[in-house]
C-alpha positions in Angstrom: -48.1 96.0 -61.9 -49.8 92.8 -62.7 -52.3 92.5 -59.9 -53.8 89.1 -60.8 -50.4 87.6 -61.5 -48.9 88.8 -58.1 -52.2 87.6 -56.2 -52.2 84.3 -57.9 -48.4 83.7 -57.2 -48.6 84.8 -53.4 -51.5 82.6 -53.0 -49.6 79.6 -54.8 -46.6 80.0 -52.8 -48.3 80.5 -49.3 -50.2 77.0 -50.2 -46.9 75.4 -51.0 -45.5 76.0 -47.8 -46.1 74.1 -44.6 -45.6 75.3 -41.3 -42.7 73.3 -40.3 -40.9 75.0 -43.4 -40.8 78.2 -41.4 -40.1 77.0 -38.3 -43.7 77.1 -37.1 -45.8 74.4 -35.2 -48.1 72.5 -37.5 -51.0 72.7 -35.0 -54.1 70.4 -35.2 -56.9 72.7 -36.4 -55.8 73.6 -39.9 -58.4 73.7 -42.8 -55.7 73.8 -45.4 -52.1 72.5 -45.6 -50.5 75.8 -46.7 -49.7 78.6 -44.4 -52.3 81.1 -43.2 -52.2 84.8 -44.5 -51.5 86.3 -41.1 -48.4 83.8 -40.6 -47.0 85.0 -43.9 -47.8 88.6 -43.1 -45.9 88.1 -39.5 -43.1 86.5 -41.0 -42.8 89.5 -43.7 -43.2 92.0 -40.7 -46.3 93.5 -42.3 -50.1 93.8 -41.5 -52.3 91.0 -42.1 -54.7 93.5 -44.0 -52.1 94.8 -46.2 -50.9 91.1 -47.2 -54.8 90.2 -47.7 -55.2 92.9 -50.0 -52.6 92.0 -52.2 -53.9 88.4 -52.5 -57.3 90.1 -53.2 -56.0 92.3 -56.1 -56.8 95.5 -54.4 -53.6 96.7 -52.7 -51.2 99.4 -53.4 -48.0 98.7 -55.3 -45.6 97.2 -52.9 -42.1 98.9 -52.4 -39.0 97.1 -53.0 -38.5 96.6 -49.1 -42.0 95.2 -48.9 -41.2 92.5 -52.0 -38.0 91.6 -50.2 -39.8 90.9 -47.1 -42.2 88.7 -49.0 -39.4 87.0 -50.9 -37.9 86.0 -47.7 -41.0 85.0 -45.7 -42.2 82.7 -48.8 -38.7 81.3 -49.0 -38.5 82.1 -52.7 -35.4 81.2 -55.1 -33.5 83.9 -56.6 -35.9 83.3 -60.1 -39.0 83.3 -57.9 -37.9 86.5 -56.5 -37.4 87.8 -59.4 -40.6 86.9 -60.9 -42.1 88.5 -58.1 -40.5 91.9 -58.4 -41.6 91.9 -62.1 -45.3 91.1 -61.6 -45.3 93.7 -59.0 -44.0 96.2 -61.3 -40.6 96.7 -59.9 -37.2 95.8 -61.4 -35.6 92.7 -60.0 -32.6 93.6 -57.5 -29.4 94.0 -59.1 -26.6 91.6 -58.7 -24.8 93.3 -56.0 -28.1 94.0 -53.9 -29.3 90.5 -54.4 -26.8 89.2 -52.3 -29.2 90.4 -49.4 -31.9 87.8 -50.4 -31.6 85.2 -47.8 -30.9 81.6 -49.5 -33.8 79.5 -48.9 -31.6 76.6 -48.1 -29.9 78.2 -45.0 -33.3 79.6 -43.9 -34.8 76.0 -43.9 -31.8 75.1 -41.4 -32.2 78.4 -39.3 -35.8 77.5 -39.1 -35.5 74.2 -37.1 -32.6 75.9 -34.8 -34.5 76.8 -31.7 -32.5 76.1 -28.6 -29.2 77.8 -29.8 -28.0 80.9 -31.3 -27.8 81.0 -34.8 -28.0 83.7 -37.4 -27.2 84.4 -41.4 -24.6 86.7 -42.4 -23.8 88.2 -45.9 -20.2 87.9 -46.8 -20.0 91.8 -45.7 -20.9 90.6 -42.2 -24.3 92.0 -42.3 -27.0 90.3 -40.1 -29.8 89.1 -42.7 -31.8 86.9 -40.2 -31.1 85.8 -36.6 -33.1 83.6 -34.3 -34.6 84.3 -30.9 -31.3 82.9 -29.1 -29.0 85.1 -31.2 -30.9 88.1 -30.5 -30.9 87.5 -26.9 -27.2 87.0 -27.1 -26.2 89.8 -29.4 -29.1 92.2 -29.3 -31.3 92.9 -32.1 -29.4 93.6 -35.2 -31.8 94.4 -37.6 -32.4 98.3 -37.0 -28.8 99.2 -38.5 -28.8 101.1 -41.6 -26.1 102.0 -44.3 -22.5 101.0 -43.6 -23.6 100.1 -40.1 -25.5 97.1 -41.2 -21.9 95.4 -41.3 -20.5 93.8 -38.3 -17.0 94.7 -39.7 -17.8 98.4 -40.1 -19.4 98.6 -36.7 -16.3 96.7 -34.9 -13.9 99.3 -36.1 -16.0 102.5 -35.6 -18.2 101.7 -32.5 -16.5 100.6 -29.2 -19.8 99.1 -27.8 -19.4 96.1 -30.7 -16.4 94.8 -29.0 -18.1 94.3 -25.7 -19.1 91.0 -26.7 -15.8 89.7 -26.8 -12.9 89.4 -23.9 -10.4 92.3 -24.3 -7.5 89.7 -24.8 -9.4 88.1 -27.9 -10.0 91.5 -29.6 -7.0 91.7 -31.4 -7.5 88.1 -33.0 -11.2 89.4 -33.9 -10.2 92.4 -35.7 -7.6 90.5 -37.9 -10.6 87.9 -38.7 -13.0 91.0 -39.8 -10.3 92.2 -42.1 -9.2 88.9 -43.5 -12.9 88.1 -44.1 -13.5 91.6 -45.6 -10.5 91.0 -47.9 -11.9 87.7 -49.2 -15.0 89.6 -49.9 -13.4 92.5 -51.7 -11.4 89.9 -53.9 -14.6 88.1 -55.1 -16.7 91.4 -55.6 -14.0 93.9 -56.9 -13.2 97.4 -55.8 -16.3 99.0 -57.6 -18.6 97.2 -55.1 -20.2 97.5 -51.6 -17.3 95.7 -50.3 -14.9 98.3 -51.9 -17.3 101.2 -50.3 -16.9 99.5 -47.0 -12.9 99.3 -47.1 -12.5 102.9 -48.3 -14.9 104.1 -45.6 -13.0 101.9 -42.8 -9.4 103.3 -44.3 -10.6 106.7 -43.5 -12.3 106.2 -40.2 -10.1 103.6 -38.7 -6.0 103.8 -38.1 -6.4 100.1 -36.9 -8.3 98.8 -40.0 -5.9 100.8 -42.3 -2.8 98.9 -40.9 -4.4 95.6 -40.9 -5.5 96.1 -44.5 -2.1 96.5 -45.4 -1.3 92.7 -44.2 -2.9 91.3 -47.0 -4.4 88.6 -45.0 -7.2 86.8 -46.7 -9.6 84.1 -45.1 -13.0 83.3 -44.6 -14.2 82.3 -41.1 -14.9 78.5 -40.4 -15.0 76.4 -37.4 -14.1 78.6 -34.3 -13.9 78.2 -30.7 -14.4 81.7 -29.0 -15.6 83.1 -25.8 -18.5 85.6 -25.8 -19.8 88.0 -23.3 -23.3 88.4 -22.2 -24.1 91.3 -19.8 -26.2 89.1 -17.6 -24.5 85.7 -17.8 -21.0 86.7 -18.3 -18.3 84.8 -20.3 -19.9 81.8 -22.5 -17.5 79.5 -24.4 -19.1 78.3 -27.7 -18.1 76.5 -30.9 -18.9 78.2 -33.9 -19.8 76.1 -36.9 -20.6 77.5 -40.3 -22.5 76.9 -43.3 -22.1 78.5 -46.5 -24.0 78.7 -49.6 -22.4 77.4 -52.8 -21.4 80.9 -53.9 -20.0 81.9 -50.5 -21.8 84.8 -50.3 -23.8 83.9 -47.3 -23.1 81.8 -44.1 -25.2 80.3 -41.4 -23.5 80.6 -38.0 -24.5 78.2 -35.2 -23.2 78.7 -31.8 -23.2 75.5 -29.5 -21.5 74.5 -26.3 -20.6 70.8 -25.4 -23.0 69.3 -23.3 -22.1 69.2 -19.4 -20.1 72.2 -19.6 -20.5 75.6 -18.1 -21.2 77.2 -21.8 -23.9 74.5 -22.3 -25.7 75.5 -19.0 -25.6 79.2 -19.7 -27.0 78.9 -23.3 -29.9 76.6 -21.6 -30.3 79.8 -19.2 -30.3 82.2 -22.0 -32.9 80.3 -23.8 -35.0 80.9 -20.7 -34.0 84.5 -20.0 -34.4 85.9 -23.5 -34.6 89.7 -23.5 -35.5 89.9 -19.8 -32.9 91.1 -17.2 -32.1 89.7 -13.8 -33.6 92.1 -11.1 -31.2 94.3 -9.4 -30.5 93.5 -5.8 
């Protein structure tokens, strides 16, 4: 571990960012143009003291998980992420696991979306980042581990996952999940996380196994759908998707046309957040 190189790299990347680059207000009393240490720490979900010690060359060796969080918080490119791992004395992520490193270009767009639900997914349906509105609509998806990180896996193994959609639309969603996974399987190969996911679902879900045999292949693009919120009921939204160049990640943005019931419900969702209406 090269403590001096790590500390210098972190400081320089922090100084190079502006609050607006990560979706924070600029403020009026900043003595330096870059981000504050506490802001980077909050973005990386670590204590300010821990991050400060890294910049002062006196912290412990960061784990791979900590480094991945720092790479995301500092909006590092893949090359910069690999360098961060190297100076911290860790091996850079393998190509397969590196797919979970959120593309900075998508993050920059997500950072500017505060009034509508938006989230970034991997090609396996793993939620990599979600904004406050998406969390209010779907719940916090950051706590899942293992295969359950994939929305597709949960769709076929956890009945609660389907409660976000009307019953008459669930068959269509099932086919879309399988077709999307088939596309990921085709690009990643059978000996990959996509292959592991397929084999697990073939054992655990008869429905998945039957749909997999259809050999339908398609990535999700624009879609009009109805979602169900536990307090607000049905919300009609349009789903727009922005892919990275290699198609490994996608930014999903959910909007509703102005002057529609869906539009008003999304506005109310922004006010409601995680709170629930009082029972009457």
